[in-house]
Backbone as a ProteinNet text record, in pm:
[ID]
protein_1_A
[PRIMARY]
MSRQLKAEFYKMFHSMNIVISFLVIVAIVGLSFAFGDMSFFAGGDGMVTYIGFQAKGYMNQSSPEFNEILRSTFAYTCFFWIIVLFITALFFTKEYSTGTIKLAVATGINKWSIYISKVATILCVTFGLYFIYITIFGLIEILQTGIDIRSYYVSDVIRIFILNYLVLAAFICFIVFICVLTRNVGIVVGLSCLYIFAGISIYIMVWDRMETLVKVVRMFIYCNPMYYWMNYCCNRAVSYIELLGYLIVSVAILIFGGYLLEKREIK
[TERTIARY]
937.2	818.5	782.4	742.4	712	796.8	932.4	1012.1	1033.9	1037.6	1013.3	878.8	779.4	645.3	647.3	715.6	739.7	823.2	911.4	1012.5	904.4	817.8	757.6	651.7	596.7	503.4	577.3	677.7	801.2	808.6	861.1	872.1	753.7	635.9	506	473.2	475.1	451.5	553	685.9	765	802.7	704.6	703.8	615.7	578.7	503.8	374.7	371.1	245	110.2	128.7	20.8	-18.7	100.7	41.3	-8.6	29.9	-32	-161.6	-222.2	-309.7	-425.5	-383.1	-489	-505.1	-421.5	-447.7	-525.8	-511.3	-613.2	-746.2	-790.5	-899.8	-963.2	-872	-940.6	-988.5	-896.1	-949.6	-1088.3	-1089.7	-1227.4	-1320.3	-1314.4	-1422.2	-1463.1	-1349.9	-1401	-1446.5	-1440.8	-1496.1	-1656.8	-1668.8	-1811	-1890.5	-1845.7	-1926.6	-1936.9	-1839.2	-1845.7	-1954.7	-1970.5	-2052.4	-2187.9	-2181.3	-2316.5	-2373.4	-2505.8	-2579.4	-2492.5	-2468.2	-2384.7	-2388.3	-2392.1	-2386.1	-2245.7	-2182.4	-2077.6	-2057.1	-2041.4	-2059.5	-2157.4	-2278.9	-2423.1	-2495.8	-2558.8	-2677.7	-2811.5	-2912.9	-3065.4	-3127.4	-3290.3	-3373.8	-3398.5	-3292.2	-3328.1	-3367.6	-3454.6	-3501.5	-3433.9	-3403.5	-3358.1	-3205.4	-3104.2	-2995.8	-2974.2	-2967.8	-2963.3	-2817.3	-2735.3	-2587.5	-2522.5	-2367.5	-2306.6	-2283.2	-2231.6	-2221.1	-2308.5	-2374.9	-2471.3	-2471	-2425.6	-2410.7	-2530.5	-2602.6	-2709.9	-2808.7	-2817	-2923	-3061.9	-3144.9	-3248	-3395.7	-3469.7	-3587.5	-3688.5	-3662.7	-3724.2	-3600.6	-3557.5	-3464.8	-3486.2	-3592.4	-3630.6	-3632.8	-3671.3	-3672.5	-3629.4	-3483.8	-3420.5	-3430.6	-3451.6	-3473.4	-3313.1	-3315.1	-3194.5	-3115.7	-3189.6	-3112.4	-3025.9	-3098.6	-3020.8	-2901.1	-2936.6	-2822.4	-2682.7	-2735.1	-2635.4	-2554.9	-2618.2	-2585.2	-2476.1	-2546.9	-2467.7	-2320.1	-2314.2	-2227	-2107.7	-2127.5	-2032	-1980.8	-2076.5	-2073.2	-1910.7	-1835.1	-1700.2	-1608	-1636.5	-1560	-1507	-1604.7	-1552.7	-1403	-1383.9	-1224.2	-1125.1	-1161.3	-1061.2	-960	-1005.4	-921.3	-798.9	-802	-695.9	-580.4	-611	-554.9	-464	-538.2	-470.5	-377.7	-422.4	-305.1	-196.6	-197.1	-44.7	51.2	-57.8	7.7	104.6	16.9	51.8	174.5	149.5	249.7	383.7	378	477.6	559.7	495.3	545.4	603.4	546.9	584.9	734.9	718.7	809.2	946.5	910.2	1053	1165.6	1168.8	1296.4	1354.7	1254.5	1306.7	1374.6	1311.9	1377.8	1501.1	1503.1	1642	1734.6	1723.2	1802.3	1840.5	1773.2	1781	1720.2	1656.8	1596.4	1708.9	1832.3	1932.1	2002.5	1990.3	2063.1	1969.3	1844	1753.5	1766.1	1793	1820.4	1940.8	2039.6	2171	2204.8	2111.5	2129.1	2044.8	1988.5	1925.8	1792.6	1694.1	1572.7	1501.8	1413.8	1352	1284.2	1281.2	1211.4	1048.7	1016.4	859.1	832.9	919.4	886	866.4	982.5	946.6	820.5	797.7	687.4	550.9	533.7	400.6	402.6	507.3	512.4	456.4	494.5	481.5	317.5	282.3	128.7	49.8	72.1	10.6	6.4	101.2	132.6	25.4	30.5	-27.1	-200.8	-246.1	-360.7	-416.3	-340	-375.7	-385.3	-292.5	-291.8	-415.8	-462.7	-553.9	-689.3	-698.2	-816.5	-848.8	-744.6	-767.1	-788.8	-714.4	-765.8	-905.3	-955.8	-1104.1	-1207.1	-1135.5	-1242.6	-1230.4	-1144.1	-1148.6	-1225.7	-1199	-1289.5	-1415.2	-1473.1	-1598.3	-1675.2	-1595.1	-1648.6	-1660.2	-1604.7	-1602.1	-1739.2	-1741.3	-1877	-1988	-1972.7	-2096.7	-2143.8	-2039.6	-2059.4	-2134.9	-2066	-2130.4	-2281.7	-2321.4	-2447	-2544.3	-2495.9	-2550.5	-2589.2	-2489.5	-2486.9	-2610.7	-2580.1	-2665.5	-2806.5	-2848.6	-2985.3	-3049.9	-2972.4	-3028.8	-3093.5	-3018.2	-3091.3	-3076.6	-3166	-3178	-3083.4	-2981.7	-2886.3	-2968.8	-2960.9	-3023.5	-2946.2	-2935	-2853.8	-2856.4	-2963.8	-2959.6	-2911.7	-2919.8	-2844.7	-2709.7	-2657.5	-2515.8	-2458.2	-2519.4	-2521.9	-2497.5	-2583.8	-2577.2	-2441.1	-2402.9	-2298.9	-2179.4	-2165.4	-2055.5	-2072.9	-2186.2	-2179.2	-2137.1	-2174.2	-2118.2	-1979.9	-1911.3	-1786.1	-1710.5	-1723.3	-1672.9	-1661.3	-1757.7	-1784.5	-1679.6	-1677.7	-1618.4	-1466.2	-1434.6	-1277.1	-1227.6	-1318.9	-1271.2	-1225.4	-1327.9	-1294.8	-1185.1	-1160.3	-1024.6	-929.4	-923.2	-798.9	-756.5	-876.5	-858	-788.7	-832.7	-759.1	-611.7	-587.6	-461.1	-348.4	-402.9	-351.9	-328.7	-397.7	-377	-268.4	-285.9	-181.9	-20.6	-10.8	114.9	170.2	54	107.8	181	104.7	164.8	310.2	297.6	450.1	549.6	508.2	634.8	676.5	564.3	572.7	666.2	640.8	685.1	793.6	787.3	859.7	899.2	771	778.6	630.1	647.3	538	447.1	495.1	404.2	330.6	409.4	326.9	201.9	249.3	135.9	35.8	58.7	-67.1	-130.3	-80	-153.6	-197	-165	-248.1	-361.5	-326.8	-453.9	-565.3	-535.3	-635.7	-710	-631.3	-703.5	-798.1	-761	-841.9	-959.1	-948.1	-1077.2	-1163.3	-1094.1	-1210.4	-1260.7	-1194.9	-1241.1	-1382.8	-1343.9	-1466.9	-1582.5	-1553.3	-1666.6	-1753.5	-1669.6	-1716.2	-1807.4	-1771.5	-1818.7	-1981.3	-1937.6	-2043.5	-2141.4	-2136.7	-2253.7	-2329.7	-2255.6	-2343	-2421.8	-2372.5	-2444.9	-2499.5	-2505.9	-2545.1	-2695.6	-2762.3	-2908.3	-2945	-2850.8	-2850.2	-2726.6	-2671.2	-2552.8	-2572.9	-2693.5	-2708.1	-2723.1	-2722.7	-2721.8	-2557.7	-2446.4	-2329.6	-2251.6	-2166.4	-2085.7	-1986.3	-1960.9	-1908.5	-1759.5	-1676.1	-1547.2	-1587.5	-1678.5	-1708.5	-1767.5	-1836.2	-1911	-1760.9	-1670.9	-1585.1	-1490.2	-1465.2	-1388.4	-1462.5	-1599.3	-1683.2	-1675.1	-1697.6	-1688.3	-1543.6	-1456	-1304.5	-1271.9	-1353.9	-1315.9	-1387.2	-1313.4	-1362.9	-1481.8	-1496.6	-1597.3	-1711.4	-1727.7	-1853.8	-1924.4	-1833.6	-1891.1	-1929.4	-1808.6	-1845.5	-1956	-1990.6	-2107.7	-2211.4	-2226.4	-2360.8	-2347.6	-2233.7	-2247.3	-2260.5	-2222	-2235.4	-2379.8	-2456.5	-2594.1	-2704.6	-2614.8	-2698.6	-2778.5	-2697.2	-2769.5	-2696.1	-2775.6	-2717.1	-2622.7	-2519.7	-2424.6	-2411.7	-2415	-2389	-2259.2	-2262.7	-2144.4	-2065.8	-2100.9	-2025.3	-1950.1	-1988.6	-1918.6	-1791	-1845.4	-1729	-1615.9	-1658.6	-1578.8	-1464.1	-1512.8	-1450.9	-1347.8	-1367.1	-1290.4	-1201.6	-1225.4	-1103.3	-1031.6	-1090.9	-968	-883.7	-942	-841.2	-746	-783.3	-703.9	-580.5	-620.8	-510.6	-439.5	-488	-416.4	-300.4	-339.7	-227.4	-114.1	-164.6	-89.8	15.3	-27.1	84.9	145.8	104.8	182.1	285.3	274.2	348.8	455	435.3	541.2	633.6	573.4	649.4	758.1	710.6	801.2	898.2	882.3	962.4	1072.4	1023.1	1112.1	1225.2	1186.5	1262.6	1351.5	1329.2	1392.1	1510.5	1644.7	1745.1	1749.6	1744	1735.8	1843.2	1859.4	1964.8	1961.4
11037.3	11131.3	11081.9	10969.4	10908.1	10917.9	10919.8	10926.4	11082	11184.7	11320.3	11365.1	11274.5	11295.6	11275	11131.9	11102.4	11228	11245.1	11346.4	11473.1	11541.3	11656.8	11610.7	11500.7	11454.5	11440.8	11414.5	11412	11543.7	11632.3	11780.5	11826.1	11815.8	11850.3	11820.9	11695.4	11635.1	11638.6	11698.1	11727.8	11887	11964.4	12088.9	12133.6	12262.2	12307.7	12362	12326.2	12369.6	12305.4	12162.1	12086.9	12090.8	12103.3	12161.2	12265.7	12372.9	12498.6	12513.1	12435.3	12441.8	12337.3	12248.7	12198.2	12287.5	12336.4	12474.6	12567.2	12630.1	12694.3	12653.1	12513.3	12458.5	12450.1	12417	12392.6	12545.1	12654.1	12784.8	12832	12802.7	12834	12757.3	12649.5	12525.5	12610.7	12658.1	12716.8	12857.4	12918.2	13041.8	13025.6	12874.3	12874.3	12834.9	12798.4	12750.4	12879.4	12984.9	13108.2	13204.4	13197.1	13301	13248.5	13108.6	13047.2	13107.7	13154.1	13221.3	13331.8	13305.5	13413.6	13406.7	13498	13502.2	13595.2	13529.8	13593.5	13636.7	13743.2	13774	13723.9	13781.8	13705.7	13805.5	13773.5	13873.1	13782.1	13877.6	13812.6	13946.7	13882.7	13992.8	14047.2	14008.9	14038.8	13935.5	13856.6	13758.9	13608.4	13588.5	13492.5	13509.7	13424.6	13450.1	13364.3	13431.8	13368.9	13341.6	13396.8	13373.7	13395.2	13358.8	13368.9	13260.1	13268.5	13190.2	13198.8	13106.1	13140	13019.1	13031.5	12938.9	12949	12823.9	12803.2	12896.5	12923.8	13027.6	12968.9	12897	12796.3	12895.7	12875.9	12919.5	12893.7	12733.7	12680	12627.3	12652.8	12603.1	12466.5	12440.6	12304.6	12178.2	12215.6	12144.4	12212.2	12209.8	12302.6	12207.4	12286.2	12197.7	12162	12035.3	11980.8	12086.5	12142	12247.2	12363.1	12421.6	12489.1	12435.2	12324.4	12232.7	12224.2	12174.9	12194.5	12329.2	12391.8	12559.9	12592.6	12523.5	12567.6	12476.5	12357.5	12280.4	12352.2	12399.1	12431.6	12608.1	12646.5	12797.1	12830.4	12767.8	12823.4	12756.6	12733.1	12729.7	12894.5	12985.7	13115.5	13149.4	13082.3	13089.9	13000.6	12872.1	12778.2	12830.3	12895.4	12942.7	12999.6	13065	13130.5	13034.4	12921.7	12820.4	12743.2	12737.6	12675.2	12789.4	12918.7	13006.9	13019.1	13033.4	12996.7	12883	12789.4	12627.4	12632	12694.3	12688.7	12781.9	12900.9	13008.1	12989	12912.3	12909.8	12742.9	12639.1	12524.4	12542	12630.1	12638.6	12741.6	12833.2	12920.9	12900	12804.3	12801	12743.6	12666.1	12606.8	12705.6	12772.8	12875.9	13007.8	13026	13135.4	13145.5	12989.6	12951.1	12901.6	12887	12824.8	12670.6	12598.1	12441.2	12392.5	12457	12390.6	12349.2	12427.5	12408	12265.1	12219.1	12094.8	11958.7	11983.2	11884.4	11890.6	12034.2	12041.5	11994.5	11987.6	11966.4	11814.7	11738.4	11617.8	11544.5	11626.1	11587	11581.2	11626.7	11627.4	11711.4	11691.2	11786.3	11900	12014.6	12128.4	12099.8	12044.2	12014.9	11926.6	11854.1	11697.3	11771.8	11850	11929.9	12007.5	12063.2	12196.7	12097.7	11988.7	11926	11871.6	11782.7	11709.2	11812.6	11918.5	12012.9	12046.3	12076.1	12096.4	12020.7	11871.2	11751.5	11731.9	11761.1	11749.3	11836	11969.8	12078	12025.5	11979.5	11951	11795	11731.4	11611.3	11649.6	11717	11763.3	11857.1	11944.8	12048.8	11965.9	11874.7	11781.8	11722	11656	11570.7	11674.8	11807.9	11913	11934.9	11973.1	12029.6	11922.6	11801.8	11707.7	11665.4	11684.8	11678.6	11839.1	11914.2	12037.3	12034.7	11987	11976.5	11869.8	11779.4	11651	11701.5	11776.6	11818.7	11893.2	11987.4	12072.6	11999.2	11903.6	11809.7	11715.3	11658.7	11599.1	11692.8	11830.2	11934.5	11920.1	11957.1	11971.7	11842.5	11732.9	11622.6	11600.9	11623.9	11615.6	11715.3	11826.3	11938.5	11966.7	11911.5	11905.4	11765.9	11669.9	11516.7	11486.9	11522.6	11477.2	11349.2	11309	11164.9	11157.8	11095.7	11123.5	10996.8	11030.7	10925.6	10954.7	10865.5	10841.1	10958.7	10997.6	11123.6	11261.4	11259.9	11382.4	11356.8	11237.8	11221	11256	11228.7	11259.3	11404.8	11453.6	11611.8	11655.3	11617.3	11661.2	11640.8	11517.4	11485.4	11579.7	11595.3	11698.6	11826	11887.3	12031.9	12016.8	11904.2	11895.9	11900.7	11823.7	11823.9	11937.9	11995.2	12123.7	12231.8	12250.2	12346.4	12308.2	12167.5	12128.3	12163.2	12141.8	12194	12339.2	12416.3	12573.6	12561.6	12513.3	12544.6	12491.6	12375.4	12355.4	12439.4	12519.8	12636.5	12743	12788.1	12883	12858.6	12717.1	12687.7	12704.1	12689.2	12719.7	12872.2	12967.4	13089.9	13097	13066	13095.7	13037.3	12939.2	12891.7	12982	13023.3	13089.4	13227.7	13296.8	13427.4	13389.6	13262.7	13246	13246.7	13167.3	13169.3	13309.1	13394.9	13520	13598.5	13613.4	13686.3	13647.5	13506.7	13426	13493.4	13569.2	13641.9	13619.1	13560.2	13510	13620.1	13745.6	13885.6	13912.3	13897.4	13968.6	13850.4	13732.6	13630.5	13628.4	13650.7	13654.3	13807.8	13904.9	14039.3	14024.9	13988.4	13967.7	13861.2	13758.7	13666.9	13713.7	13786.8	13854	13952	14042.5	14138.6	14058.2	13951.2	13894.1	13826.4	13782	13706.6	13825	13942.8	14046.7	14114.2	14119.3	14178.9	14112.6	13998.8	13899	13903.4	13928.3	13926.8	14045.5	14163.9	14315.5	14317.5	14279.1	14302	14212.7	14092.4	13978.9	14023.6	14063.6	14088.1	14185	14293.6	14441.7	14398.9	14274.8	14271.1	14114.6	14043	13905	13904.2	13995.8	13971.3	14046.1	14088.6	14120.8	14116.6	13986.3	13957.6	13957.4	13937.4	13944.9	14098.5	14191.1	14337.1	14394.8	14302.9	14358.2	14365.2	14431.9	14440.6	14289.7	14246.1	14123.9	14100.8	14204.7	14200.2	14179.5	14256.2	14237.8	14087.9	14040	13915.1	13778.4	13820.1	13739.7	13742.2	13829.6	13875.8	13779.4	13819.3	13703	13562.4	13532.1	13407.5	13322.8	13408.9	13358	13370.5	13411.6	13427.9	13323	13255.9	13146.6	13168	13290.9	13322.1	13326.4	13338.2	13368.6	13225.6	13079.5	12957.4	12894.3	12939.4	12945	12994.9	13122.2	13203.7	13143.4	13064.1	12985.5	12854.6	12761.2	12630.3	12592.9	12692.2	12672.9	12716	12775.5	12771.3	12698.5	12604.1	12492.3	12573.4	12669.4	12717.6	12704.4	12666.2	12616	12712.9	12665.6	12751	12668.1	12750.1	12661.4	12609.6	12463.1	12376.2	12452.9	12506.5	12570.5	12679.2	12737.4	12863.6	12785	12691.5	12621.7	12536.5	12498.8	12413.5	12550.4	12669.2	12758.2	12802.5	12837	12861	12751.9	12642.3	12510.6	12521.1	12549.2	12544.1	12666.2	12786.8	12880	12870.8	12804.6	12789.7	12684.8	12593.9	12484.4	12553.1	12614.6	12722.1	12812.7	12868.4	12927.1	12862.9	12734.5	12662.8	12621.6	12574.7	12515.5	12632.5	12746.6	12891.6	12885.8	12885.8	12913.9	12789.6	12683.8	12554	12593.6	12678.3	12704.2	12812	12900.5	13010.6	12979.7	12874	12818.5	12722	12662.5	12589.1	12675.1	12774.2	12907.7	12982.5	12964.4	13056.2	12989.9	13088.3	13035.5	13022.4	12897.9	12899	12946.5	13061.2	13130.8	13071
2525.4	2567.1	2674.1	2723.9	2822.9	2971.3	2928.5	3035.4	3072.4	2985	3004.9	3085.5	3049.6	3135.8	3265.7	3292.1	3418.2	3494.8	3441.6	3497	3554.8	3472.4	3506.6	3606.4	3609.1	3721.9	3842.7	3848.7	3965.3	4002.2	3907.8	3959.4	3991.4	3964.9	3993	4153.3	4179.1	4332.9	4421.8	4383.4	4484.4	4482.2	4428.7	4457.1	4548	4569.8	4698	4602.7	4480.8	4427.7	4459.1	4491.8	4531	4686.2	4762.3	4903.7	4906.4	4831.1	4853	4792.1	4691.3	4611.7	4711.1	4791	4895.2	5006.8	5050.1	5154.6	5114	4956.9	4919	4917.2	4877.2	4872.6	4999.1	5096.6	5245.3	5285.9	5240.1	5305.7	5221.3	5097.4	5021.8	5069.6	5107.3	5172.7	5311.7	5369.9	5506.9	5476.6	5389.7	5369.6	5316.2	5255.6	5196.1	5317.4	5428.5	5537.7	5636.7	5633.7	5689.4	5625.7	5485.5	5420.8	5378.9	5344.9	5329.5	5211.5	5214.4	5080.7	5037.9	4911.9	4842.6	4700.3	4609.7	4469.3	4447.8	4310.1	4279.7	4146.6	4084.9	3950.1	3897	3942.9	3897.2	3829.5	3732.9	3668.7	3682	3688.3	3699.1	3679.9	3746.3	3759.2	3900	3992.3	4133.2	4236.1	4173	4253.2	4226.4	4073.8	4034.4	3978.6	3983.3	3906.9	3778.7	3682.5	3548.1	3504.2	3549	3488.5	3638.6	3619.6	3733.8	3868.5	3960.7	4068.9	4176.6	4223.3	4346.1	4425.8	4586.7	4675.3	4748	4762.1	4902.8	4854	4720.2	4717.9	4681.1	4797.7	4782.7	4807.1	4709.7	4730	4843.5	4855.3	4969.4	5064.3	5166.8	5257.7	5281.5	5336.5	5376.3	5253.5	5137.6	5001.4	4885.4	4916.2	4761.6	4626.2	4530.1	4417.5	4353.1	4285.7	4221.9	4158	4069.9	3991	4111.4	4205.3	4298.3	4362.9	4407.2	4460.4	4344.8	4232.7	4139.9	4108.7	4098.6	4099.2	4201.9	4317.6	4475.1	4474.9	4412	4413.2	4318.5	4203.2	4109.7	4134.5	4228.4	4255.9	4267.9	4368.6	4365	4294.7	4162.9	4033.6	4010.3	4054.6	4043.8	4081.5	4165.8	4240.6	4204.3	4139.8	4107.6	4022.3	3917.1	3823.9	3890.2	3999.9	4043.5	4077.7	4132.7	4159.7	4050.3	3954.7	3832.1	3763.9	3756.9	3702.8	3799.6	3918.8	3992.5	3963.2	3980.2	3932.7	3809.4	3703.9	3573.3	3545.6	3610.2	3580.8	3656.7	3788	3875.6	3815.4	3762	3740.3	3580.5	3488.6	3369.1	3354	3448.8	3395.2	3514	3610.6	3703.1	3636	3569.8	3496.7	3398.8	3320.2	3248.2	3287.9	3420.1	3486.8	3552.9	3620.9	3670.6	3557.2	3455.8	3333.8	3353.7	3442.7	3472	3329.6	3260.6	3149.5	3022.6	3037.7	2956	2980.1	3079.4	3123.2	3027.9	3050.7	2955.7	2816	2778.7	2621.6	2564.5	2678.8	2637.6	2646.5	2690.1	2696.9	2565.8	2494.9	2373.5	2365.3	2469.7	2491.2	2399.1	2313.1	2215	2302.8	2249.5	2345.3	2319.2	2198.9	2186.2	2325	2296.4	2414.8	2556.5	2603.1	2744.1	2734.9	2633.6	2630.4	2667.7	2563.3	2593.2	2711.7	2748.4	2878.8	2993.7	3007.9	3086.2	3094.1	2976.4	2934.3	2987.8	2948.4	3000.6	3151.1	3207.2	3342.4	3417.8	3388.1	3447.1	3408.3	3286.5	3263.7	3353	3362.9	3463.9	3577.6	3643.4	3761.2	3818.9	3704.8	3763.2	3732.2	3653.9	3634.8	3758.6	3845.4	3950	4055.8	4064.9	4190.8	4161.9	4032.8	4008	4042.3	4021.1	4057.4	4218.9	4300.8	4436.7	4504.9	4414.7	4470.6	4445.2	4344.6	4327.7	4379.2	4412.1	4512.5	4651.1	4703.8	4825.5	4825.2	4754.2	4746.8	4719.2	4636.3	4617.5	4733.3	4800.3	4923.6	5049.3	5044.9	5145.5	5121	4987.5	4935.5	4987.3	4950.7	4964.6	5123.7	5219.7	5357.6	5437.1	5363.6	5408.2	5382.9	5244.3	5234.6	5213	5224.3	5223.6	5096	4984.9	4857.4	4820.1	4738	4705.4	4553.6	4572	4447.2	4341.9	4229	4136	4030.2	3932.7	3795.9	3721	3691.2	3607.3	3656.8	3807.9	3885.2	3850.9	3865.9	3850	3709.6	3636.8	3475.1	3446.3	3518	3518.9	3569.8	3677.3	3761.1	3662.9	3592	3526.2	3404.8	3331.4	3206.8	3228.3	3326.4	3380.1	3435	3481	3544.6	3395.4	3321.6	3187.9	3106.4	3112.3	3033.8	3080	3241.8	3309.7	3273.8	3277.6	3280.7	3151.5	3026.5	2899.3	2893.3	2938.9	2956.7	3027.1	3145	3220.6	3157.9	3052.5	2973.2	2848.6	2837.6	2735.1	2805.9	2913.7	2996.3	3036.1	3071.5	3073.8	2946.1	2838.2	2718.5	2711.1	2726.3	2735.1	2848.3	2950.3	3034.8	3000.5	2940.3	2891.7	2785.9	2668.1	2589.2	2639.9	2749.7	2802.7	2849.2	2916	2983.8	2909	2791.6	2672.6	2605.4	2605.7	2541.9	2661.2	2789.1	2870.9	2945.1	3013.4	3089.3	3227.1	3258.2	3403.9	3472.4	3585.1	3661.8	3694.1	3724.7	3758.3	3652.3	3528.8	3425.2	3378.6	3375.9	3339.9	3442.6	3560.4	3650.3	3622.1	3605.4	3594.8	3454.9	3331.5	3217.1	3219.1	3288.7	3316.4	3394.9	3509.7	3591.2	3501.6	3426.5	3350.3	3263.5	3185.2	3103.5	3150.7	3255.3	3340.6	3401.3	3449.9	3494.4	3405.6	3294.3	3182.7	3120	3127	3062	3153.7	3285.6	3382.8	3365.5	3385.6	3351.5	3239.4	3108.2	3010.4	2978.3	3029.8	3002.9	3098.6	3225.3	3314.4	3272.3	3191.8	3166.5	3020.9	2959.6	2832.2	2801.5	2922.1	2896.9	2845.7	2877.9	2810.7	2668.2	2619.1	2484.9	2388.3	2413.6	2315.9	2170.6	2114.1	1989.5	1937.2	2018.3	1968.8	1966.7	2015.5	2043.9	1893.6	1890.8	1752.7	1783.3	1660.8	1653.2	1718.3	1743.5	1789.7	1938.7	2024.1	2163.7	2169.9	2083.7	2104.7	2099.8	2013.5	2004.8	2136.6	2179.4	2308.2	2402.5	2429.1	2535.6	2487.2	2385.7	2323	2374.3	2398.6	2387.1	2535.7	2619.6	2753.8	2854.8	2925	3010.2	3088.8	3155.5	3232.6	3186.2	3047.2	2964.4	2980.2	2981.5	2968.2	3131.9	3221.1	3354.9	3428.8	3380.8	3427.8	3366.5	3276.9	3207.1	3266.2	3278.9	3310.9	3461.9	3552.8	3657.7	3721.3	3605.5	3657.5	3583.1	3490.3	3434.5	3329.7	3254	3152	3026	2919.4	2772.7	2726.9	2660	2573.5	2429.3	2322.6	2194.4	2222.5	2178.1	2138.8	2058	1942.5	1837.5	1890.7	1991.7	2070.5	2143.9	2202.7	2320.8	2223.5	2085.6	2004.7	1935.5	1913.5	1848	1968.4	2075.9	2178.5	2195.4	2191.9	2236.7	2114.2	1984.1	1870.9	1887.8	1896.8	1926.4	2038.4	2146	2230	2209.6	2142.7	2069	2008.5	1902.3	1807.4	1881	1982.2	2047.9	2136.5	2166.7	2251.7	2140.9	2037	1922.2	1867.6	1862.7	1823.4	1938.3	2063.5	2157.5	2185.3	2149.7	2123.6	2014.2	1902.1	1789.9	1841.6	1908.4	1939	2027.7	2101.1	2220.5	2116.1	2048.5	1966.8	1889	1853.4	1776.4	1858.8	1979.2	2068.7	2148.3	2117.9	2214.4	2365	2427.3	2560.2	2622.9	2713.9	2754.3	2932.1
[MASK]
+++++++++++++++++++++++++++++++++++++++++++++++++++++++++++++++++++++++++++++++++++++++++++++++++++++++++++++++++++++++++++++++++++++++++++++++++++++++++++++++++++++++++++++++++++++++++++++++++++++++++++++++++++++++++++++++++++++++++++++++++++++++++++++++++++++++++++

């Protein structure tokens, strides 16, 4: 397993995925300077954003509150999932689409080892990229606002970062499962985008009356990453039971995807 994991990391870091990811990150940072104060997929009462992503939305420009700076730091999480989607879809399907995966299987490497190694590689790389991504926006906020960093501020950032990454990991499980089912990058990207934007559209319409929804609709929202990101990035509490349920479902479909791959003949 460790040898296979090293091989997958080698493939990842010698592909164009990392280079393209950094270029996209630079482009997003550039856009953040160009647009400044903006709200993305947000819901509120017209003056205050309660859910969604809001950058530079300070009530007092000369002395912003920490919660506003925190919200601005994580605002561009609303675009990071696109980077993760393309990294996961391209990296996971490449060897299956080209048929080179047969060479590894022919040498006696277990399909589960290949599967888990690829998933672990994607999870580790996206963790590093998201850390760099948030660190850049955090430093921008510090330099622009001159906020005094204190230990409890850092703990808040770490908490939201970890929660966001757990949701990101669950989203990766979904993408990998679709990759196993379709083995087509275009279909994977299309279904994943539909999944994300359906979650955004529905949640924005019903965020303030969740308890009145039918159970099926609530379950769909609770199993959509945007529900969590739109709350966490506003430093709004979400039940840990809901998050735990989403993570369990995501791990279950990841395992099921591995089972399907194990049973499938590689052509």
